[in-house]
C-alpha positions in Angstrom: -0.1 0.1 0.3 2.9 2.3 0.8 4.2 1.8 -3.1 0.9 2.9 -4.5 1.2 6.0 -2.6 4.3 6.7 -3.0 4.1 6.2 -6.7 0.3 8.8 -6.3 2.6 11.2 -4.6 5.4 11.2 -7.4 2.8 11.6 -10.2 1.2 14.0 -8.7 4.4 16.2 -7.9 5.4 15.3 -11.4 2.6 17.3 -12.8 2.5 20.0 -10.7 6.5 20.6 -11.9 5.2 19.9 -15.5 2.8 23.1 -15.1 5.0 25.1 -13.4 7.7 24.3 -15.8 5.5 25.4 -18.7 4.3 28.8 -17.1 8.1 29.5 -16.5 9.1 28.5 -19.8 6.2 31.0 -21.9 6.8 34.0 -18.6 10.4 34.1 -18.2 11.6 34.7 -22.3 7.9 37.2 -22.2 9.4 39.3 -19.1 13.2 38.9 -20.9 11.6 40.5 -24.3 9.6 43.0 -22.4 13.1 44.2 -20.8 15.0 44.2 -23.7 12.2 46.0 -26.2 13.3 49.4 -25.9 16.9 48.6 -26.5 15.8 46.3 -29.5 13.9 49.5 -30.3 17.2 51.6 -30.8 19.1 49.3 -33.2 16.3 48.4 -34.8 13.1 50.5 -35.1 9.9 48.7 -36.3 8.6 52.3 -37.9 9.6 55.7 -38.7 8.9 58.1 -36.1 6.5 60.6 -37.8 7.7 64.2 -36.8 
């Protein structure tokens, strides 16, 4: 019985960690791009500024 509970705990932990990993995999690059956008815009502007 302990073996079954151990396997259940491991599976629940793996599911939780995979969800956290997916969220972090999407959020961390997004935060980096939001922080780096002003510098990237100076290097290569998307559109010309209107006077």
